[in-house]
mmJSON file of the N, C-alpha and C atoms, coordinates in Angstrom:
{"data_MODEL":{"atom_site":{
"group_PDB":["ATOM","ATOM","ATOM","ATOM","ATOM","ATOM","ATOM","ATOM","ATOM","ATOM","ATOM","ATOM","ATOM","ATOM","ATOM","ATOM","ATOM","ATOM","ATOM","ATOM","ATOM","ATOM","ATOM","ATOM","ATOM","ATOM","ATOM","ATOM","ATOM","ATOM","ATOM","ATOM","ATOM","ATOM","ATOM","ATOM","ATOM","ATOM","ATOM","ATOM","ATOM","ATOM","ATOM","ATOM","ATOM","ATOM","ATOM","ATOM","ATOM","ATOM","ATOM","ATOM","ATOM","ATOM","ATOM","ATOM","ATOM","ATOM","ATOM","ATOM","ATOM","ATOM","ATOM","ATOM","ATOM","ATOM","ATOM","ATOM","ATOM","ATOM","ATOM","ATOM","ATOM","ATOM","ATOM","ATOM","ATOM","ATOM","ATOM","ATOM","ATOM","ATOM","ATOM","ATOM","ATOM","ATOM","ATOM","ATOM","ATOM","ATOM","ATOM","ATOM","ATOM","ATOM","ATOM","ATOM","ATOM","ATOM","ATOM","ATOM","ATOM","ATOM","ATOM","ATOM","ATOM","ATOM","ATOM","ATOM","ATOM","ATOM","ATOM","ATOM","ATOM","ATOM","ATOM","ATOM","ATOM","ATOM","ATOM","ATOM","ATOM","ATOM","ATOM","ATOM","ATOM","ATOM","ATOM","ATOM","ATOM","ATOM","ATOM","ATOM","ATOM","ATOM","ATOM","ATOM","ATOM","ATOM","ATOM","ATOM","ATOM","ATOM","ATOM","ATOM","ATOM","ATOM","ATOM","ATOM","ATOM","ATOM","ATOM","ATOM","ATOM","ATOM","ATOM","ATOM","ATOM","ATOM","ATOM","ATOM","ATOM","ATOM","ATOM","ATOM","ATOM","ATOM","ATOM","ATOM","ATOM","ATOM","ATOM","ATOM","ATOM","ATOM","ATOM","ATOM","ATOM","ATOM","ATOM","ATOM","ATOM","ATOM","ATOM","ATOM","ATOM","ATOM","ATOM","ATOM","ATOM","ATOM","ATOM","ATOM","ATOM","ATOM","ATOM","ATOM","ATOM","ATOM","ATOM","ATOM","ATOM","ATOM","ATOM","ATOM","ATOM","ATOM","ATOM","ATOM","ATOM","ATOM","ATOM","ATOM","ATOM","ATOM","ATOM","ATOM","ATOM","ATOM","ATOM","ATOM","ATOM","ATOM","ATOM","ATOM","ATOM","ATOM","ATOM","ATOM","ATOM","ATOM","ATOM","ATOM","ATOM","ATOM"],
"id":[1,2,3,4,5,6,7,8,9,10,11,12,13,14,15,16,17,18,19,20,21,22,23,24,25,26,27,28,29,30,31,32,33,34,35,36,37,38,39,40,41,42,43,44,45,46,47,48,49,50,51,52,53,54,55,56,57,58,59,60,61,62,63,64,65,66,67,68,69,70,71,72,73,74,75,76,77,78,79,80,81,82,83,84,85,86,87,88,89,90,91,92,93,94,95,96,97,98,99,100,101,102,103,104,105,106,107,108,109,110,111,112,113,114,115,116,117,118,119,120,121,122,123,124,125,126,127,128,129,130,131,132,133,134,135,136,137,138,139,140,141,142,143,144,145,146,147,148,149,150,151,152,153,154,155,156,157,158,159,160,161,162,163,164,165,166,167,168,169,170,171,172,173,174,175,176,177,178,179,180,181,182,183,184,185,186,187,188,189,190,191,192,193,194,195,196,197,198,199,200,201,202,203,204,205,206,207,208,209,210,211,212,213,214,215,216,217,218,219,220,221,222,223,224,225,226,227,228,229,230,231,232,233,234],
"type_symbol":["N","C","C","N","C","C","N","C","C","N","C","C","N","C","C","N","C","C","N","C","C","N","C","C","N","C","C","N","C","C","N","C","C","N","C","C","N","C","C","N","C","C","N","C","C","N","C","C","N","C","C","N","C","C","N","C","C","N","C","C","N","C","C","N","C","C","N","C","C","N","C","C","N","C","C","N","C","C","N","C","C","N","C","C","N","C","C","N","C","C","N","C","C","N","C","C","N","C","C","N","C","C","N","C","C","N","C","C","N","C","C","N","C","C","N","C","C","N","C","C","N","C","C","N","C","C","N","C","C","N","C","C","N","C","C","N","C","C","N","C","C","N","C","C","N","C","C","N","C","C","N","C","C","N","C","C","N","C","C","N","C","C","N","C","C","N","C","C","N","C","C","N","C","C","N","C","C","N","C","C","N","C","C","N","C","C","N","C","C","N","C","C","N","C","C","N","C","C","N","C","C","N","C","C","N","C","C","N","C","C","N","C","C","N","C","C","N","C","C","N","C","C","N","C","C","N","C","C","N","C","C","N","C","C"],
"label_atom_id":["N","CA","C","N","CA","C","N","CA","C","N","CA","C","N","CA","C","N","CA","C","N","CA","C","N","CA","C","N","CA","C","N","CA","C","N","CA","C","N","CA","C","N","CA","C","N","CA","C","N","CA","C","N","CA","C","N","CA","C","N","CA","C","N","CA","C","N","CA","C","N","CA","C","N","CA","C","N","CA","C","N","CA","C","N","CA","C","N","CA","C","N","CA","C","N","CA","C","N","CA","C","N","CA","C","N","CA","C","N","CA","C","N","CA","C","N","CA","C","N","CA","C","N","CA","C","N","CA","C","N","CA","C","N","CA","C","N","CA","C","N","CA","C","N","CA","C","N","CA","C","N","CA","C","N","CA","C","N","CA","C","N","CA","C","N","CA","C","N","CA","C","N","CA","C","N","CA","C","N","CA","C","N","CA","C","N","CA","C","N","CA","C","N","CA","C","N","CA","C","N","CA","C","N","CA","C","N","CA","C","N","CA","C","N","CA","C","N","CA","C","N","CA","C","N","CA","C","N","CA","C","N","CA","C","N","CA","C","N","CA","C","N","CA","C","N","CA","C","N","CA","C","N","CA","C","N","CA","C","N","CA","C","N","CA","C","N","CA","C","N","CA","C"],
"label_alt_id":[null,null,null,null,null,null,null,null,null,null,null,null,null,null,null,null,null,null,null,null,null,null,null,null,null,null,null,null,null,null,null,null,null,null,null,null,null,null,null,null,null,null,null,null,null,null,null,null,null,null,null,null,null,null,null,null,null,null,null,null,null,null,null,null,null,null,null,null,null,null,null,null,null,null,null,null,null,null,null,null,null,null,null,null,null,null,null,null,null,null,null,null,null,null,null,null,null,null,null,null,null,null,null,null,null,null,null,null,null,null,null,null,null,null,null,null,null,null,null,null,null,null,null,null,null,null,null,null,null,null,null,null,null,null,null,null,null,null,null,null,null,null,null,null,null,null,null,null,null,null,null,null,null,null,null,null,null,null,null,null,null,null,null,null,null,null,null,null,null,null,null,null,null,null,null,null,null,null,null,null,null,null,null,null,null,null,null,null,null,null,null,null,null,null,null,null,null,null,null,null,null,null,null,null,null,null,null,null,null,null,null,null,null,null,null,null,null,null,null,null,null,null,null,null,null,null,null,null,null,null,null,null,null,null],
"label_comp_id":["MET","MET","MET","SER","SER","SER","ILE","ILE","ILE","LEU","LEU","LEU","THR","THR","THR","ILE","ILE","ILE","HIS","HIS","HIS","LEU","LEU","LEU","PRO","PRO","PRO","GLU","GLU","GLU","PRO","PRO","PRO","LEU","LEU","LEU","ASP","ASP","ASP","ALA","ALA","ALA","THR","THR","THR","LEU","LEU","LEU","ALA","ALA","ALA","GLU","GLU","GLU","ARG","ARG","ARG","VAL","VAL","VAL","LYS","LYS","LYS","THR","THR","THR","SER","SER","SER","GLY","GLY","GLY","ALA","ALA","ALA","ALA","ALA","ALA","SER","SER","SER","LYS","LYS","LYS","GLU","GLU","GLU","GLU","GLU","GLU","TYR","TYR","TYR","LEU","LEU","LEU","LEU","LEU","LEU","GLY","GLY","GLY","LEU","LEU","LEU","VAL","VAL","VAL","GLU","GLU","GLU","SER","SER","SER","ASP","ASP","ASP","CYS","CYS","CYS","ALA","ALA","ALA","GLY","GLY","GLY","ALA","ALA","ALA","THR","THR","THR","LEU","LEU","LEU","GLU","GLU","GLU","ARG","ARG","ARG","VAL","VAL","VAL","LEU","LEU","LEU","ILE","ILE","ILE","GLU","GLU","GLU","ARG","ARG","ARG","MET","MET","MET","ASN","ASN","ASN","GLY","GLY","GLY","PRO","PRO","PRO","SER","SER","SER","ALA","ALA","ALA","PRO","PRO","PRO","LEU","LEU","LEU","GLU","GLU","GLU","PRO","PRO","PRO","ASP","ASP","ASP","TRP","TRP","TRP","LYS","LYS","LYS","ASP","ASP","ASP","ARG","ARG","ARG","VAL","VAL","VAL","ARG","ARG","ARG","SER","SER","SER","ALA","ALA","ALA","ALA","ALA","ALA","ALA","ALA","ALA","GLU","GLU","GLU","ARG","ARG","ARG","SER","SER","SER","LYS","LYS","LYS","ALA","ALA","ALA"],
"label_asym_id":["A","A","A","A","A","A","A","A","A","A","A","A","A","A","A","A","A","A","A","A","A","A","A","A","A","A","A","A","A","A","A","A","A","A","A","A","A","A","A","A","A","A","A","A","A","A","A","A","A","A","A","A","A","A","A","A","A","A","A","A","A","A","A","A","A","A","A","A","A","A","A","A","A","A","A","A","A","A","A","A","A","A","A","A","A","A","A","A","A","A","A","A","A","A","A","A","A","A","A","A","A","A","A","A","A","A","A","A","A","A","A","A","A","A","A","A","A","A","A","A","A","A","A","A","A","A","A","A","A","A","A","A","A","A","A","A","A","A","A","A","A","A","A","A","A","A","A","A","A","A","A","A","A","A","A","A","A","A","A","A","A","A","A","A","A","A","A","A","A","A","A","A","A","A","A","A","A","A","A","A","A","A","A","A","A","A","A","A","A","A","A","A","A","A","A","A","A","A","A","A","A","A","A","A","A","A","A","A","A","A","A","A","A","A","A","A","A","A","A","A","A","A","A","A","A","A","A","A","A","A","A","A","A","A"],
"label_entity_id":["1","1","1","1","1","1","1","1","1","1","1","1","1","1","1","1","1","1","1","1","1","1","1","1","1","1","1","1","1","1","1","1","1","1","1","1","1","1","1","1","1","1","1","1","1","1","1","1","1","1","1","1","1","1","1","1","1","1","1","1","1","1","1","1","1","1","1","1","1","1","1","1","1","1","1","1","1","1","1","1","1","1","1","1","1","1","1","1","1","1","1","1","1","1","1","1","1","1","1","1","1","1","1","1","1","1","1","1","1","1","1","1","1","1","1","1","1","1","1","1","1","1","1","1","1","1","1","1","1","1","1","1","1","1","1","1","1","1","1","1","1","1","1","1","1","1","1","1","1","1","1","1","1","1","1","1","1","1","1","1","1","1","1","1","1","1","1","1","1","1","1","1","1","1","1","1","1","1","1","1","1","1","1","1","1","1","1","1","1","1","1","1","1","1","1","1","1","1","1","1","1","1","1","1","1","1","1","1","1","1","1","1","1","1","1","1","1","1","1","1","1","1","1","1","1","1","1","1","1","1","1","1","1","1"],
"label_seq_id":[1,1,1,2,2,2,3,3,3,4,4,4,5,5,5,6,6,6,7,7,7,8,8,8,9,9,9,10,10,10,11,11,11,12,12,12,13,13,13,14,14,14,15,15,15,16,16,16,17,17,17,18,18,18,19,19,19,20,20,20,21,21,21,22,22,22,23,23,23,24,24,24,25,25,25,26,26,26,27,27,27,28,28,28,29,29,29,30,30,30,31,31,31,32,32,32,33,33,33,34,34,34,35,35,35,36,36,36,37,37,37,38,38,38,39,39,39,40,40,40,41,41,41,42,42,42,43,43,43,44,44,44,45,45,45,46,46,46,47,47,47,48,48,48,49,49,49,50,50,50,51,51,51,52,52,52,53,53,53,54,54,54,55,55,55,56,56,56,57,57,57,58,58,58,59,59,59,60,60,60,61,61,61,62,62,62,63,63,63,64,64,64,65,65,65,66,66,66,67,67,67,68,68,68,69,69,69,70,70,70,71,71,71,72,72,72,73,73,73,74,74,74,75,75,75,76,76,76,77,77,77,78,78,78],
"pdbx_PDB_ins_code":[null,null,null,null,null,null,null,null,null,null,null,null,null,null,null,null,null,null,null,null,null,null,null,null,null,null,null,null,null,null,null,null,null,null,null,null,null,null,null,null,null,null,null,null,null,null,null,null,null,null,null,null,null,null,null,null,null,null,null,null,null,null,null,null,null,null,null,null,null,null,null,null,null,null,null,null,null,null,null,null,null,null,null,null,null,null,null,null,null,null,null,null,null,null,null,null,null,null,null,null,null,null,null,null,null,null,null,null,null,null,null,null,null,null,null,null,null,null,null,null,null,null,null,null,null,null,null,null,null,null,null,null,null,null,null,null,null,null,null,null,null,null,null,null,null,null,null,null,null,null,null,null,null,null,null,null,null,null,null,null,null,null,null,null,null,null,null,null,null,null,null,null,null,null,null,null,null,null,null,null,null,null,null,null,null,null,null,null,null,null,null,null,null,null,null,null,null,null,null,null,null,null,null,null,null,null,null,null,null,null,null,null,null,null,null,null,null,null,null,null,null,null,null,null,null,null,null,null,null,null,null,null,null,null],
"Cartn_x":[-21.779,-20.474,-20.474,-19.448,-19.568,-18.616,-18.922,-18.228,-17.154,-16.216,-15.05,-14.416,-14.534,-14.181,-12.522,-11.573,-10.353,-9.971,-9.224,-9.034,-7.691,-6.843,-5.478,-4.691,-3.399,-2.428,-2.402,-2.195,-2.016,-0.659,0.685,1.576,1.402,0.701,0.284,-0.773,-1.74,-2.622,-1.928,-0.78,-0.127,0.72,1.25,2.217,0.982,0.112,-1.116,-1.209,-1.736,-1.883,-0.896,0.211,1.572,1.534,1.424,1.555,0.411,-0.651,-1.725,-1.339,-0.77,-0.206,0.955,1.761,2.588,1.903,1.23,0.638,-0.119,-0.594,-2.021,-2.985,-3.165,-4.579,-5.526,-6.899,-7.359,-8.13,-7.994,-8.238,-7.575,-7.975,-7.05,-7.606,-9.012,-10.183,-9.625,-9.331,-8.635,-7.417,-6.352,-5.305,-5.085,-6.142,-6.069,-6.688,-7.699,-8.696,-7.605,-6.876,-5.811,-4.596,-4.338,-3.251,-4.084,-5.524,-5.962,-6.091,-6.641,-6.798,-5.478,-4.629,-3.088,-2.669,-2.953,-2.841,-3.21,-4.802,-5.585,-4.633,-4.616,-4.312,-2.683,-2.08,-0.709,-0.885,-1.885,-2.203,-2.726,-3.765,-4.042,-3.533,-2.429,-1.212,-0.319,0.176,0.595,0.198,-1.116,-1.847,-1.916,-1.877,-1.869,-0.79,0.318,2.004,2.027,1.877,1.873,1.482,-0.085,-0.512,0.12,0.457,1.399,2.688,3.492,4.548,4.451,3.208,2.827,2.019,2.16,1.256,2.25,2.099,2.731,3.712,3.904,4.94,6.104,7.298,8.464,8.71,9.09,9.275,9.891,9.389,9.982,11.101,12.119,13.575,13.057,13.314,13.415,13.062,13.818,13.711,12.586,11.866,10.758,9.846,9.708,8.728,9.565,10.773,11.765,11.955,12.021,12.1,10.923,9.892,8.474,8.5,8.544,8.493,9.499,10.802,11.755,11.239,10.89,10.27,9.139,8.022,6.88,7.395,8.554,9.105,9.508,10.173,11.154,10.164,8.703,7.955,6.881,7.082,6.315,6.833,8.382,9.225,9.059,8.485,8.666,7.907],
"Cartn_y":[0.993,1.082,2.746,3.492,4.99,4.949,5.737,6.038,7.304,7.281,8.357,8.587,9.809,9.976,10.751,10.306,11.142,11.248,12.714,13.424,13.023,12.582,12.447,12.949,13.602,14.322,12.935,13.336,12.148,11.409,12.131,11.075,9.986,10.477,10.002,8.735,9.159,8.177,6.903,7.168,6.27,5.633,6.085,5.309,4.58,4.774,3.977,2.764,2.929,1.926,1.092,1.185,0.204,-0.387,0.161,-0.492,-1.531,-0.978,-2.228,-3.293,-2.914,-4.615,-5.237,-4.561,-5.467,-5.893,-5.409,-5.485,-7.2,-7.259,-8.361,-7.915,-6.461,-6.4,-6.238,-6.457,-6.454,-5.201,-4.184,-2.494,-1.474,-0.4,0.907,0.822,0.499,0.514,-0.731,-1.752,-2.586,-2.536,-2.09,-1.739,-0.583,0.153,1.722,1.125,0.201,-0.316,-1.172,-1.891,-2.556,-1.835,-0.542,0.376,0.893,1.261,2.036,1.121,-0.419,-1.471,-1.513,-1.566,-2.019,-0.919,0.454,1.644,1.272,1.212,1.161,0.039,-1.189,-1.932,-1.486,-1.207,-0.477,0.575,1.322,2.269,1.509,0.55,-0.204,-0.733,-1.625,-2.305,-1.474,0.005,0.888,1.24,1.498,1.976,0.927,-0.193,-1.377,-1.549,-1.364,-1.437,-0.47,1.072,1.729,1.58,1.268,1.092,-0.21,-0.962,-2.625,-1.651,-0.646,-0.301,0.441,1.003,2.038,0.992,0.004,-0.856,-1.989,-2.997,-3.811,-4.358,-4.644,-5.291,-4.641,-5.022,-4.374,-3.399,-2.354,-1.293,-1.656,-1.523,-1.736,-1.142,-1.303,-0.852,0.652,1.889,2.485,2.562,1.903,1.655,0.324,0.122,-1.01,-0.728,0.191,0.677,0.201,0.607,0.494,-0.862,-1.728,-3.08,-3.755,-3.333,-4.06,-3.537,-2.755,-2.145,-2.855,-3.085,-3.59,-5.276,-5.902,-7.084,-7.519,-6.265,-6.288,-6.25,-5.528,-5.198,-6.559,-7.278,-8.713,-9.597,-9.639,-10.703,-10.223,-9.043,-8.276,-9.152,-9.332,-9.299,-11.027,-11.761,-13.528,-13.688],
"Cartn_z":[-2.929,-3.31,-3.857,-3.744,-4.549,-5.598,-6.511,-7.259,-7.599,-7.808,-8.045,-9.002,-9.443,-10.844,-10.566,-11.451,-11.366,-12.849,-12.976,-13.868,-13.868,-14.747,-15.015,-15.954,-16.156,-17.301,-18.047,-19.389,-20.26,-19.986,-19.161,-18.976,-17.763,-16.942,-15.713,-16.412,-16.707,-17.519,-18.194,-19.016,-20.042,-18.6,-18.006,-16.809,-16.101,-15.872,-15.103,-15.493,-17.164,-17.958,-18.055,-17.792,-18.246,-16.5,-15.748,-14.175,-14.267,-14.713,-14.624,-15.498,-16.927,-17.391,-16.806,-16.104,-15.724,-14.112,-13.509,-12.162,-12.479,-13.427,-13.737,-13.325,-13.166,-12.642,-13.947,-13.789,-15.017,-15.717,-14.408,-15.278,-14.2,-14.639,-14.057,-12.273,-12.574,-11.304,-10.215,-10.87,-10.014,-9.268,-10.229,-10.147,-8.685,-9.166,-8.016,-6.572,-6.852,-5.653,-4.833,-5.141,-4.45,-3.862,-4.529,-4.084,-2.519,-2.769,-1.61,-0.536,-1.198,0.031,0.809,0.202,0.451,1.579,1.223,1.944,3.239,3.182,4.315,4.97,4.892,5.646,6.387,5.779,6.257,7.483,7.01,8.059,9.066,9.111,10.422,11.091,10.393,11.21,11.956,11.141,11.93,13.094,13.099,14.25,15.483,14.795,16.033,16.503,15.6,16.306,17.148,16.97,17.712,19.131,18.77,19.976,21.227,20.203,21.142,21.656,20.982,21.426,22.729,23.116,24.01,25.432,24.946,25.641,26.288,27.542,28.218,27.455,26.459,25.723,25.446,24.857,24.602,23.637,23.848,22.772,21.435,20.223,19.384,18.994,18.005,17.662,16.947,16.861,16.364,14.486,13.925,12.71,12.502,13.248,12.688,11.787,11.357,10.346,8.957,8.841,7.731,7.583,8.663,8.303,8.191,8.438,8.168,6.449,6.199,4.793,3.931,4.274,3.659,3.119,4.399,4.367,3.46,3.458,2.606,1.028,1.082,-0.191,-0.751,-0.169,-0.851,-0.969,0.05,0.04,-1.37,-1.713,-3.32,-4.208,-4.191,-5.387,-5.742,-4.729,-4.882,-5.426],
"occupancy":[1.0,1.0,1.0,1.0,1.0,1.0,1.0,1.0,1.0,1.0,1.0,1.0,1.0,1.0,1.0,1.0,1.0,1.0,1.0,1.0,1.0,1.0,1.0,1.0,1.0,1.0,1.0,1.0,1.0,1.0,1.0,1.0,1.0,1.0,1.0,1.0,1.0,1.0,1.0,1.0,1.0,1.0,1.0,1.0,1.0,1.0,1.0,1.0,1.0,1.0,1.0,1.0,1.0,1.0,1.0,1.0,1.0,1.0,1.0,1.0,1.0,1.0,1.0,1.0,1.0,1.0,1.0,1.0,1.0,1.0,1.0,1.0,1.0,1.0,1.0,1.0,1.0,1.0,1.0,1.0,1.0,1.0,1.0,1.0,1.0,1.0,1.0,1.0,1.0,1.0,1.0,1.0,1.0,1.0,1.0,1.0,1.0,1.0,1.0,1.0,1.0,1.0,1.0,1.0,1.0,1.0,1.0,1.0,1.0,1.0,1.0,1.0,1.0,1.0,1.0,1.0,1.0,1.0,1.0,1.0,1.0,1.0,1.0,1.0,1.0,1.0,1.0,1.0,1.0,1.0,1.0,1.0,1.0,1.0,1.0,1.0,1.0,1.0,1.0,1.0,1.0,1.0,1.0,1.0,1.0,1.0,1.0,1.0,1.0,1.0,1.0,1.0,1.0,1.0,1.0,1.0,1.0,1.0,1.0,1.0,1.0,1.0,1.0,1.0,1.0,1.0,1.0,1.0,1.0,1.0,1.0,1.0,1.0,1.0,1.0,1.0,1.0,1.0,1.0,1.0,1.0,1.0,1.0,1.0,1.0,1.0,1.0,1.0,1.0,1.0,1.0,1.0,1.0,1.0,1.0,1.0,1.0,1.0,1.0,1.0,1.0,1.0,1.0,1.0,1.0,1.0,1.0,1.0,1.0,1.0,1.0,1.0,1.0,1.0,1.0,1.0,1.0,1.0,1.0,1.0,1.0,1.0,1.0,1.0,1.0,1.0,1.0,1.0,1.0,1.0,1.0,1.0,1.0,1.0],
"B_iso_or_equiv":[0.0,0.0,0.0,0.0,0.0,0.0,0.0,0.0,0.0,0.0,0.0,0.0,0.0,0.0,0.0,0.0,0.0,0.0,0.0,0.0,0.0,0.0,0.0,0.0,0.0,0.0,0.0,0.0,0.0,0.0,0.0,0.0,0.0,0.0,0.0,0.0,0.0,0.0,0.0,0.0,0.0,0.0,0.0,0.0,0.0,0.0,0.0,0.0,0.0,0.0,0.0,0.0,0.0,0.0,0.0,0.0,0.0,0.0,0.0,0.0,0.0,0.0,0.0,0.0,0.0,0.0,0.0,0.0,0.0,0.0,0.0,0.0,0.0,0.0,0.0,0.0,0.0,0.0,0.0,0.0,0.0,0.0,0.0,0.0,0.0,0.0,0.0,0.0,0.0,0.0,0.0,0.0,0.0,0.0,0.0,0.0,0.0,0.0,0.0,0.0,0.0,0.0,0.0,0.0,0.0,0.0,0.0,0.0,0.0,0.0,0.0,0.0,0.0,0.0,0.0,0.0,0.0,0.0,0.0,0.0,0.0,0.0,0.0,0.0,0.0,0.0,0.0,0.0,0.0,0.0,0.0,0.0,0.0,0.0,0.0,0.0,0.0,0.0,0.0,0.0,0.0,0.0,0.0,0.0,0.0,0.0,0.0,0.0,0.0,0.0,0.0,0.0,0.0,0.0,0.0,0.0,0.0,0.0,0.0,0.0,0.0,0.0,0.0,0.0,0.0,0.0,0.0,0.0,0.0,0.0,0.0,0.0,0.0,0.0,0.0,0.0,0.0,0.0,0.0,0.0,0.0,0.0,0.0,0.0,0.0,0.0,0.0,0.0,0.0,0.0,0.0,0.0,0.0,0.0,0.0,0.0,0.0,0.0,0.0,0.0,0.0,0.0,0.0,0.0,0.0,0.0,0.0,0.0,0.0,0.0,0.0,0.0,0.0,0.0,0.0,0.0,0.0,0.0,0.0,0.0,0.0,0.0,0.0,0.0,0.0,0.0,0.0,0.0,0.0,0.0,0.0,0.0,0.0,0.0],
"pdbx_formal_charge":[null,null,null,null,null,null,null,null,null,null,null,null,null,null,null,null,null,null,null,null,null,null,null,null,null,null,null,null,null,null,null,null,null,null,null,null,null,null,null,null,null,null,null,null,null,null,null,null,null,null,null,null,null,null,null,null,null,null,null,null,null,null,null,null,null,null,null,null,null,null,null,null,null,null,null,null,null,null,null,null,null,null,null,null,null,null,null,null,null,null,null,null,null,null,null,null,null,null,null,null,null,null,null,null,null,null,null,null,null,null,null,null,null,null,null,null,null,null,null,null,null,null,null,null,null,null,null,null,null,null,null,null,null,null,null,null,null,null,null,null,null,null,null,null,null,null,null,null,null,null,null,null,null,null,null,null,null,null,null,null,null,null,null,null,null,null,null,null,null,null,null,null,null,null,null,null,null,null,null,null,null,null,null,null,null,null,null,null,null,null,null,null,null,null,null,null,null,null,null,null,null,null,null,null,null,null,null,null,null,null,null,null,null,null,null,null,null,null,null,null,null,null,null,null,null,null,null,null,null,null,null,null,null,null],
"auth_seq_id":[1,1,1,2,2,2,3,3,3,4,4,4,5,5,5,6,6,6,7,7,7,8,8,8,9,9,9,10,10,10,11,11,11,12,12,12,13,13,13,14,14,14,15,15,15,16,16,16,17,17,17,18,18,18,19,19,19,20,20,20,21,21,21,22,22,22,23,23,23,24,24,24,25,25,25,26,26,26,27,27,27,28,28,28,29,29,29,30,30,30,31,31,31,32,32,32,33,33,33,34,34,34,35,35,35,36,36,36,37,37,37,38,38,38,39,39,39,40,40,40,41,41,41,42,42,42,43,43,43,44,44,44,45,45,45,46,46,46,47,47,47,48,48,48,49,49,49,50,50,50,51,51,51,52,52,52,53,53,53,54,54,54,55,55,55,56,56,56,57,57,57,58,58,58,59,59,59,60,60,60,61,61,61,62,62,62,63,63,63,64,64,64,65,65,65,66,66,66,67,67,67,68,68,68,69,69,69,70,70,70,71,71,71,72,72,72,73,73,73,74,74,74,75,75,75,76,76,76,77,77,77,78,78,78],
"auth_comp_id":["MET","MET","MET","SER","SER","SER","ILE","ILE","ILE","LEU","LEU","LEU","THR","THR","THR","ILE","ILE","ILE","HIS","HIS","HIS","LEU","LEU","LEU","PRO","PRO","PRO","GLU","GLU","GLU","PRO","PRO","PRO","LEU","LEU","LEU","ASP","ASP","ASP","ALA","ALA","ALA","THR","THR","THR","LEU","LEU","LEU","ALA","ALA","ALA","GLU","GLU","GLU","ARG","ARG","ARG","VAL","VAL","VAL","LYS","LYS","LYS","THR","THR","THR","SER","SER","SER","GLY","GLY","GLY","ALA","ALA","ALA","ALA","ALA","ALA","SER","SER","SER","LYS","LYS","LYS","GLU","GLU","GLU","GLU","GLU","GLU","TYR","TYR","TYR","LEU","LEU","LEU","LEU","LEU","LEU","GLY","GLY","GLY","LEU","LEU","LEU","VAL","VAL","VAL","GLU","GLU","GLU","SER","SER","SER","ASP","ASP","ASP","CYS","CYS","CYS","ALA","ALA","ALA","GLY","GLY","GLY","ALA","ALA","ALA","THR","THR","THR","LEU","LEU","LEU","GLU","GLU","GLU","ARG","ARG","ARG","VAL","VAL","VAL","LEU","LEU","LEU","ILE","ILE","ILE","GLU","GLU","GLU","ARG","ARG","ARG","MET","MET","MET","ASN","ASN","ASN","GLY","GLY","GLY","PRO","PRO","PRO","SER","SER","SER","ALA","ALA","ALA","PRO","PRO","PRO","LEU","LEU","LEU","GLU","GLU","GLU","PRO","PRO","PRO","ASP","ASP","ASP","TRP","TRP","TRP","LYS","LYS","LYS","ASP","ASP","ASP","ARG","ARG","ARG","VAL","VAL","VAL","ARG","ARG","ARG","SER","SER","SER","ALA","ALA","ALA","ALA","ALA","ALA","ALA","ALA","ALA","GLU","GLU","GLU","ARG","ARG","ARG","SER","SER","SER","LYS","LYS","LYS","ALA","ALA","ALA"],
"auth_asym_id":["A","A","A","A","A","A","A","A","A","A","A","A","A","A","A","A","A","A","A","A","A","A","A","A","A","A","A","A","A","A","A","A","A","A","A","A","A","A","A","A","A","A","A","A","A","A","A","A","A","A","A","A","A","A","A","A","A","A","A","A","A","A","A","A","A","A","A","A","A","A","A","A","A","A","A","A","A","A","A","A","A","A","A","A","A","A","A","A","A","A","A","A","A","A","A","A","A","A","A","A","A","A","A","A","A","A","A","A","A","A","A","A","A","A","A","A","A","A","A","A","A","A","A","A","A","A","A","A","A","A","A","A","A","A","A","A","A","A","A","A","A","A","A","A","A","A","A","A","A","A","A","A","A","A","A","A","A","A","A","A","A","A","A","A","A","A","A","A","A","A","A","A","A","A","A","A","A","A","A","A","A","A","A","A","A","A","A","A","A","A","A","A","A","A","A","A","A","A","A","A","A","A","A","A","A","A","A","A","A","A","A","A","A","A","A","A","A","A","A","A","A","A","A","A","A","A","A","A","A","A","A","A","A","A"],
"auth_atom_id":["N","CA","C","N","CA","C","N","CA","C","N","CA","C","N","CA","C","N","CA","C","N","CA","C","N","CA","C","N","CA","C","N","CA","C","N","CA","C","N","CA","C","N","CA","C","N","CA","C","N","CA","C","N","CA","C","N","CA","C","N","CA","C","N","CA","C","N","CA","C","N","CA","C","N","CA","C","N","CA","C","N","CA","C","N","CA","C","N","CA","C","N","CA","C","N","CA","C","N","CA","C","N","CA","C","N","CA","C","N","CA","C","N","CA","C","N","CA","C","N","CA","C","N","CA","C","N","CA","C","N","CA","C","N","CA","C","N","CA","C","N","CA","C","N","CA","C","N","CA","C","N","CA","C","N","CA","C","N","CA","C","N","CA","C","N","CA","C","N","CA","C","N","CA","C","N","CA","C","N","CA","C","N","CA","C","N","CA","C","N","CA","C","N","CA","C","N","CA","C","N","CA","C","N","CA","C","N","CA","C","N","CA","C","N","CA","C","N","CA","C","N","CA","C","N","CA","C","N","CA","C","N","CA","C","N","CA","C","N","CA","C","N","CA","C","N","CA","C","N","CA","C","N","CA","C","N","CA","C","N","CA","C","N","CA","C","N","CA","C","N","CA","C"],
"pdbx_PDB_model_num":[1,1,1,1,1,1,1,1,1,1,1,1,1,1,1,1,1,1,1,1,1,1,1,1,1,1,1,1,1,1,1,1,1,1,1,1,1,1,1,1,1,1,1,1,1,1,1,1,1,1,1,1,1,1,1,1,1,1,1,1,1,1,1,1,1,1,1,1,1,1,1,1,1,1,1,1,1,1,1,1,1,1,1,1,1,1,1,1,1,1,1,1,1,1,1,1,1,1,1,1,1,1,1,1,1,1,1,1,1,1,1,1,1,1,1,1,1,1,1,1,1,1,1,1,1,1,1,1,1,1,1,1,1,1,1,1,1,1,1,1,1,1,1,1,1,1,1,1,1,1,1,1,1,1,1,1,1,1,1,1,1,1,1,1,1,1,1,1,1,1,1,1,1,1,1,1,1,1,1,1,1,1,1,1,1,1,1,1,1,1,1,1,1,1,1,1,1,1,1,1,1,1,1,1,1,1,1,1,1,1,1,1,1,1,1,1,1,1,1,1,1,1,1,1,1,1,1,1,1,1,1,1,1,1]
}}}
């Protein structure tokens, strides 16, 4: 495991602390790790979908990314 040090301006640090509380994360580190993991998973999914779009299957509609993001946002609200 590697260590990453981040210097945040006070207003952003206060916002981060509030987001940690509302998200239920145990710490700032846990919250940020979750964000990074989510972003990486999304990038992987996007790459797979693009590869499949160019493959033998039927092409996706032009707004597919927006629809996937909307569905994910709705699921996270539940």
